[in-house]
TITOR-331246 format. One record per residue: residue number from 0; x, y, z of N, C-alpha, C in turn; residue in three letters. Coordinates in Angstrom, 1 decimal, padded with zeros to 4 digits. Example, Ala and Ser with C-alpha at 12.3 -4.5 7.8 and 13.67 -1.06 7.14 Angstrom:
// residues 2
{nr:0	n_c1:013.2	n_c2:-005.7	n_c3:007.8	ca_c1:012.3	ca_c2:-004.5	ca_c3:007.8	c_c1:013.2	c_c2:-003.3	c_c3:007.8	rest:ALA}
{nr:1	n_c1:012.8	n_c2:-002.2	n_c3:007.1	ca_c1:013.7	ca_c2:-001.1	ca_c3:007.1	c_c1:012.9	c_c2:000.0	c_c3:007.9	rest:SER}
END
This chain:
// residues 71
{nr:0	n_c1:009.1	n_c2:004.7	n_c3:-018.0	ca_c1:008.8	ca_c2:004.0	ca_c3:-016.7	c_c1:007.9	c_c2:002.8	c_c3:-017.1	rest:UNK}
{nr:1	n_c1:008.3	n_c2:001.6	n_c3:-016.7	ca_c1:007.6	ca_c2:000.4	ca_c3:-017.1	c_c1:006.6	c_c2:000.0	c_c3:-015.9	rest:UNK}
{nr:2	n_c1:005.8	n_c2:-001.0	n_c3:-016.1	ca_c1:004.8	ca_c2:-001.4	ca_c3:-015.1	c_c1:005.5	c_c2:-001.8	c_c3:-013.8	rest:UNK}
{nr:3	n_c1:006.6	n_c2:-002.5	n_c3:-013.8	ca_c1:007.2	ca_c2:-002.9	ca_c3:-012.6	c_c1:007.7	c_c2:-001.7	c_c3:-011.8	rest:UNK}
{nr:4	n_c1:008.2	n_c2:-000.7	n_c3:-012.5	ca_c1:008.6	ca_c2:000.5	ca_c3:-011.8	c_c1:007.4	c_c2:001.2	c_c3:-011.1	rest:UNK}
{nr:5	n_c1:006.3	n_c2:001.3	n_c3:-011.8	ca_c1:005.1	ca_c2:001.9	ca_c3:-011.3	c_c1:004.6	c_c2:001.1	c_c3:-010.1	rest:UNK}
{nr:6	n_c1:004.5	n_c2:-000.2	n_c3:-010.1	ca_c1:004.1	ca_c2:-001.0	ca_c3:-009.0	c_c1:005.0	c_c2:-000.7	c_c3:-007.8	rest:UNK}
{nr:7	n_c1:006.3	n_c2:-000.7	n_c3:-008.0	ca_c1:007.3	ca_c2:-000.5	ca_c3:-007.0	c_c1:007.1	c_c2:000.9	c_c3:-006.3	rest:UNK}
{nr:8	n_c1:006.9	n_c2:001.9	n_c3:-007.1	ca_c1:006.7	ca_c2:003.3	ca_c3:-006.6	c_c1:005.5	c_c2:003.3	c_c3:-005.8	rest:UNK}
{nr:9	n_c1:004.4	n_c2:002.8	n_c3:-006.2	ca_c1:003.1	ca_c2:002.8	ca_c3:-005.5	c_c1:003.3	c_c2:002.0	c_c3:-004.2	rest:UNK}
{nr:10	n_c1:004.0	n_c2:000.8	n_c3:-004.2	ca_c1:004.2	ca_c2:000.0	ca_c3:-003.0	c_c1:005.1	c_c2:000.8	c_c3:-002.0	rest:UNK}
{nr:11	n_c1:006.1	n_c2:001.5	n_c3:-002.5	ca_c1:006.9	ca_c2:002.3	ca_c3:-001.6	c_c1:006.1	c_c2:003.5	c_c3:-001.0	rest:UNK}
{nr:12	n_c1:005.2	n_c2:004.0	n_c3:-001.7	ca_c1:004.3	ca_c2:005.1	ca_c3:-001.2	c_c1:003.4	c_c2:004.5	c_c3:-000.1	rest:UNK}
{nr:13	n_c1:002.8	n_c2:003.3	n_c3:-000.3	ca_c1:002.0	ca_c2:002.6	ca_c3:000.7	c_c1:002.8	c_c2:002.4	c_c3:002.0	rest:UNK}
{nr:14	n_c1:004.0	n_c2:001.9	n_c3:001.8	ca_c1:004.9	ca_c2:001.6	ca_c3:003.0	c_c1:005.3	c_c2:002.9	c_c3:003.7	rest:UNK}
{nr:15	n_c1:005.6	n_c2:003.9	n_c3:003.0	ca_c1:006.0	ca_c2:005.2	ca_c3:003.6	c_c1:004.9	c_c2:005.7	c_c3:004.4	rest:UNK}
{nr:16	n_c1:003.7	n_c2:005.7	n_c3:003.8	ca_c1:002.5	ca_c2:006.3	ca_c3:004.5	c_c1:002.1	c_c2:005.5	c_c3:005.7	rest:UNK}
{nr:17	n_c1:002.2	n_c2:004.2	n_c3:005.6	ca_c1:001.9	ca_c2:003.3	ca_c3:006.7	c_c1:002.8	c_c2:003.5	c_c3:007.9	rest:UNK}
{nr:18	n_c1:004.1	n_c2:003.6	n_c3:007.6	ca_c1:005.1	ca_c2:003.9	ca_c3:008.6	c_c1:004.9	c_c2:005.3	c_c3:009.2	rest:UNK}
{nr:19	n_c1:004.5	n_c2:006.3	n_c3:008.4	ca_c1:004.3	ca_c2:007.6	ca_c3:008.9	c_c1:003.1	c_c2:007.7	c_c3:009.9	rest:UNK}
{nr:20	n_c1:002.2	n_c2:006.7	n_c3:009.8	ca_c1:001.1	ca_c2:006.6	ca_c3:010.7	c_c1:001.4	c_c2:005.8	c_c3:011.9	rest:UNK}
{nr:21	n_c1:002.7	n_c2:005.3	n_c3:012.0	ca_c1:003.1	ca_c2:004.5	ca_c3:013.1	c_c1:002.6	c_c2:003.1	c_c3:013.2	rest:UNK}
{nr:22	n_c1:002.2	n_c2:002.6	n_c3:012.0	ca_c1:001.7	ca_c2:001.2	ca_c3:011.9	c_c1:002.7	c_c2:000.2	c_c3:011.4	rest:UNK}
{nr:23	n_c1:002.8	n_c2:-000.9	n_c3:012.1	ca_c1:003.6	ca_c2:-002.0	ca_c3:011.6	c_c1:002.8	c_c2:-002.7	c_c3:010.5	rest:UNK}
{nr:24	n_c1:003.4	n_c2:-003.6	n_c3:009.8	ca_c1:002.6	ca_c2:-004.4	ca_c3:008.8	c_c1:001.6	c_c2:-005.2	c_c3:009.5	rest:UNK}
{nr:25	n_c1:001.9	n_c2:-005.8	n_c3:010.7	ca_c1:000.9	ca_c2:-006.6	ca_c3:011.4	c_c1:-000.3	c_c2:-005.7	c_c3:011.8	rest:UNK}
{nr:26	n_c1:000.0	n_c2:-004.5	n_c3:012.4	ca_c1:-001.1	ca_c2:-003.7	ca_c3:012.8	c_c1:-002.0	c_c2:-003.2	c_c3:011.6	rest:UNK}
{nr:27	n_c1:-001.3	n_c2:-002.9	n_c3:010.5	ca_c1:-002.1	ca_c2:-002.5	ca_c3:009.3	c_c1:-002.9	c_c2:-003.6	c_c3:008.8	rest:UNK}
{nr:28	n_c1:-002.3	n_c2:-004.8	n_c3:008.8	ca_c1:-003.1	ca_c2:-006.0	ca_c3:008.3	c_c1:-004.3	c_c2:-006.2	c_c3:009.2	rest:UNK}
{nr:29	n_c1:-004.2	n_c2:-006.0	n_c3:010.5	ca_c1:-005.3	ca_c2:-006.2	ca_c3:011.4	c_c1:-006.4	c_c2:-005.2	c_c3:011.1	rest:UNK}
{nr:30	n_c1:-006.0	n_c2:-004.0	n_c3:010.8	ca_c1:-007.0	ca_c2:-002.9	ca_c3:010.5	c_c1:-007.8	c_c2:-003.3	c_c3:009.2	rest:UNK}
{nr:31	n_c1:-007.0	n_c2:-003.9	n_c3:008.2	ca_c1:-007.6	ca_c2:-004.3	ca_c3:007.0	c_c1:-008.3	c_c2:-005.6	c_c3:007.0	rest:UNK}
{nr:32	n_c1:-008.1	n_c2:-006.4	n_c3:008.1	ca_c1:-008.6	ca_c2:-007.7	ca_c3:008.3	c_c1:-008.1	c_c2:-008.7	c_c3:007.2	rest:UNK}
{nr:33	n_c1:-006.7	n_c2:-008.6	n_c3:007.0	ca_c1:-006.0	ca_c2:-009.5	ca_c3:006.1	c_c1:-004.8	c_c2:-010.0	c_c3:006.9	rest:UNK}
{nr:34	n_c1:-004.0	n_c2:-010.9	n_c3:006.3	ca_c1:-002.8	ca_c2:-011.4	ca_c3:006.9	c_c1:-001.7	c_c2:-010.4	c_c3:006.7	rest:UNK}
{nr:35	n_c1:-000.7	n_c2:-010.4	n_c3:007.6	ca_c1:000.4	ca_c2:-009.5	ca_c3:007.4	c_c1:001.2	c_c2:-009.9	c_c3:006.1	rest:UNK}
{nr:36	n_c1:001.2	n_c2:-011.1	n_c3:005.7	ca_c1:001.9	ca_c2:-011.5	ca_c3:004.5	c_c1:001.3	c_c2:-010.8	c_c3:003.3	rest:UNK}
{nr:37	n_c1:000.0	n_c2:-010.6	n_c3:003.3	ca_c1:-000.7	ca_c2:-009.9	ca_c3:002.2	c_c1:-000.2	c_c2:-008.4	c_c3:002.1	rest:UNK}
{nr:38	n_c1:000.0	n_c2:-007.8	n_c3:003.3	ca_c1:000.5	ca_c2:-006.4	ca_c3:003.3	c_c1:002.0	c_c2:-006.5	c_c3:002.8	rest:UNK}
{nr:39	n_c1:002.7	n_c2:-007.4	n_c3:003.2	ca_c1:004.1	ca_c2:-007.6	ca_c3:002.8	c_c1:004.2	c_c2:-007.7	c_c3:001.3	rest:UNK}
{nr:40	n_c1:003.3	n_c2:-008.5	n_c3:000.7	ca_c1:003.3	ca_c2:-008.7	ca_c3:-000.7	c_c1:003.0	c_c2:-007.4	c_c3:-001.5	rest:UNK}
{nr:41	n_c1:002.0	n_c2:-006.7	n_c3:-000.9	ca_c1:001.6	ca_c2:-005.4	ca_c3:-001.6	c_c1:002.8	c_c2:-004.4	c_c3:-001.5	rest:UNK}
{nr:42	n_c1:003.5	n_c2:-004.4	n_c3:-000.4	ca_c1:004.6	ca_c2:-003.5	ca_c3:-000.2	c_c1:005.9	c_c2:-003.9	c_c3:-000.9	rest:UNK}
{nr:43	n_c1:005.9	n_c2:-005.1	n_c3:-001.4	ca_c1:007.1	ca_c2:-005.6	ca_c3:-002.1	c_c1:007.2	c_c2:-005.1	c_c3:-003.5	rest:UNK}
{nr:44	n_c1:006.0	n_c2:-004.6	n_c3:-004.0	ca_c1:005.9	ca_c2:-004.1	ca_c3:-005.4	c_c1:005.8	c_c2:-005.2	c_c3:-006.4	rest:UNK}
{nr:45	n_c1:005.7	n_c2:-006.4	n_c3:-006.0	ca_c1:005.6	ca_c2:-007.6	ca_c3:-006.9	c_c1:004.1	c_c2:-008.0	c_c3:-007.1	rest:UNK}
{nr:46	n_c1:003.2	n_c2:-007.4	n_c3:-006.3	ca_c1:001.9	ca_c2:-007.8	ca_c3:-006.3	c_c1:001.1	c_c2:-006.8	c_c3:-007.1	rest:UNK}
{nr:47	n_c1:000.4	n_c2:-007.2	n_c3:-008.1	ca_c1:-000.4	ca_c2:-006.3	ca_c3:-009.0	c_c1:-001.7	c_c2:-006.0	c_c3:-008.3	rest:UNK}
{nr:48	n_c1:-001.8	n_c2:-004.8	n_c3:-007.8	ca_c1:-003.1	ca_c2:-004.5	ca_c3:-007.1	c_c1:-004.0	c_c2:-003.6	c_c3:-008.0	rest:UNK}
{nr:49	n_c1:-005.3	n_c2:-003.8	n_c3:-007.8	ca_c1:-006.2	ca_c2:-003.1	ca_c3:-008.7	c_c1:-006.4	c_c2:-001.7	c_c3:-008.2	rest:UNK}
{nr:50	n_c1:-007.0	n_c2:-000.9	n_c3:-009.0	ca_c1:-007.3	ca_c2:000.5	ca_c3:-008.6	c_c1:-008.3	c_c2:000.5	c_c3:-007.4	rest:UNK}
{nr:51	n_c1:-009.2	n_c2:-000.5	n_c3:-007.4	ca_c1:-010.2	ca_c2:-000.6	ca_c3:-006.3	c_c1:-009.5	c_c2:-000.9	c_c3:-005.0	rest:UNK}
{nr:52	n_c1:-008.4	n_c2:-001.7	n_c3:-005.0	ca_c1:-007.7	ca_c2:-002.0	ca_c3:-003.8	c_c1:-006.9	c_c2:-000.8	c_c3:-003.4	rest:UNK}
{nr:53	n_c1:-006.4	n_c2:000.0	n_c3:-004.3	ca_c1:-005.6	ca_c2:001.2	ca_c3:-004.0	c_c1:-006.6	c_c2:002.2	c_c3:-003.3	rest:UNK}
{nr:54	n_c1:-007.8	n_c2:002.3	n_c3:-003.8	ca_c1:-008.8	ca_c2:003.2	ca_c3:-003.1	c_c1:-009.0	c_c2:002.7	c_c3:-001.7	rest:UNK}
{nr:55	n_c1:-009.2	n_c2:001.4	n_c3:-001.5	ca_c1:-009.3	ca_c2:000.8	ca_c3:-000.1	c_c1:-008.1	c_c2:001.1	c_c3:000.8	rest:UNK}
{nr:56	n_c1:-006.9	n_c2:000.9	n_c3:000.2	ca_c1:-005.7	ca_c2:001.2	ca_c3:001.0	c_c1:-005.7	c_c2:002.7	c_c3:001.4	rest:UNK}
{nr:57	n_c1:-006.0	n_c2:003.6	n_c3:000.5	ca_c1:-006.1	ca_c2:005.0	ca_c3:000.8	c_c1:-007.1	c_c2:005.3	c_c3:002.0	rest:UNK}
{nr:58	n_c1:-008.2	n_c2:004.6	n_c3:001.9	ca_c1:-009.2	ca_c2:004.8	ca_c3:003.0	c_c1:-008.7	c_c2:004.3	c_c3:004.3	rest:UNK}
{nr:59	n_c1:-008.1	n_c2:003.1	n_c3:004.3	ca_c1:-007.5	ca_c2:002.5	ca_c3:005.5	c_c1:-006.4	c_c2:003.4	c_c3:006.1	rest:UNK}
{nr:60	n_c1:-005.6	n_c2:004.0	n_c3:005.2	ca_c1:-004.5	ca_c2:004.8	ca_c3:005.7	c_c1:-005.0	c_c2:006.3	c_c3:005.9	rest:UNK}
{nr:61	n_c1:-006.2	n_c2:006.5	n_c3:005.7	ca_c1:-006.8	ca_c2:007.9	ca_c3:005.8	c_c1:-005.9	c_c2:008.9	c_c3:005.1	rest:UNK}
{nr:62	n_c1:-005.7	n_c2:008.6	n_c3:003.9	ca_c1:-004.9	ca_c2:009.5	ca_c3:003.0	c_c1:-005.6	c_c2:009.7	c_c3:001.7	rest:UNK}
{nr:63	n_c1:-005.2	n_c2:010.7	n_c3:000.9	ca_c1:-005.7	ca_c2:010.9	ca_c3:-000.4	c_c1:-005.1	c_c2:009.9	c_c3:-001.4	rest:UNK}
{nr:64	n_c1:-005.9	n_c2:009.4	n_c3:-002.2	ca_c1:-005.4	ca_c2:008.4	ca_c3:-003.2	c_c1:-004.2	c_c2:008.9	c_c3:-004.0	rest:UNK}
{nr:65	n_c1:-004.2	n_c2:010.2	n_c3:-004.2	ca_c1:-003.1	ca_c2:010.8	ca_c3:-005.0	c_c1:-001.8	c_c2:010.6	c_c3:-004.3	rest:UNK}
{nr:66	n_c1:-001.8	n_c2:010.5	n_c3:-003.0	ca_c1:-000.6	ca_c2:010.3	ca_c3:-002.3	c_c1:000.0	c_c2:008.9	c_c3:-002.6	rest:UNK}
{nr:67	n_c1:-000.9	n_c2:007.9	n_c3:-002.8	ca_c1:-000.5	ca_c2:006.5	ca_c3:-003.1	c_c1:000.0	c_c2:006.4	c_c3:-004.5	rest:UNK}
{nr:68	n_c1:-000.6	n_c2:007.2	n_c3:-005.4	ca_c1:-000.3	ca_c2:007.1	ca_c3:-006.8	c_c1:000.8	c_c2:008.1	c_c3:-007.3	rest:UNK}
{nr:69	n_c1:001.4	n_c2:008.8	n_c3:-006.4	ca_c1:002.5	ca_c2:009.7	ca_c3:-006.8	c_c1:003.7	c_c2:008.9	c_c3:-007.4	rest:UNK}
{nr:70	n_c1:004.1	n_c2:009.4	n_c3:-008.6	ca_c1:005.2	ca_c2:008.8	ca_c3:-009.3	c_c1:006.4	c_c2:009.7	c_c3:-009.2	rest:UNK}
END
């Protein structure tokens, strides 16, 4: 598994969990106080996010970080 595959898997986890919480990208962006395009970039898997940002996302989604990092 290469880096691109890992980014894509994590981004899919973020998207899946966001949707399971009933949040649109716009609503999630509002909670995070960022633009919806930022959320879209994260969920595209093309944006290299730091471990710190993954921790923040887990907190915003009220989920365990392990759920976001599942490969």
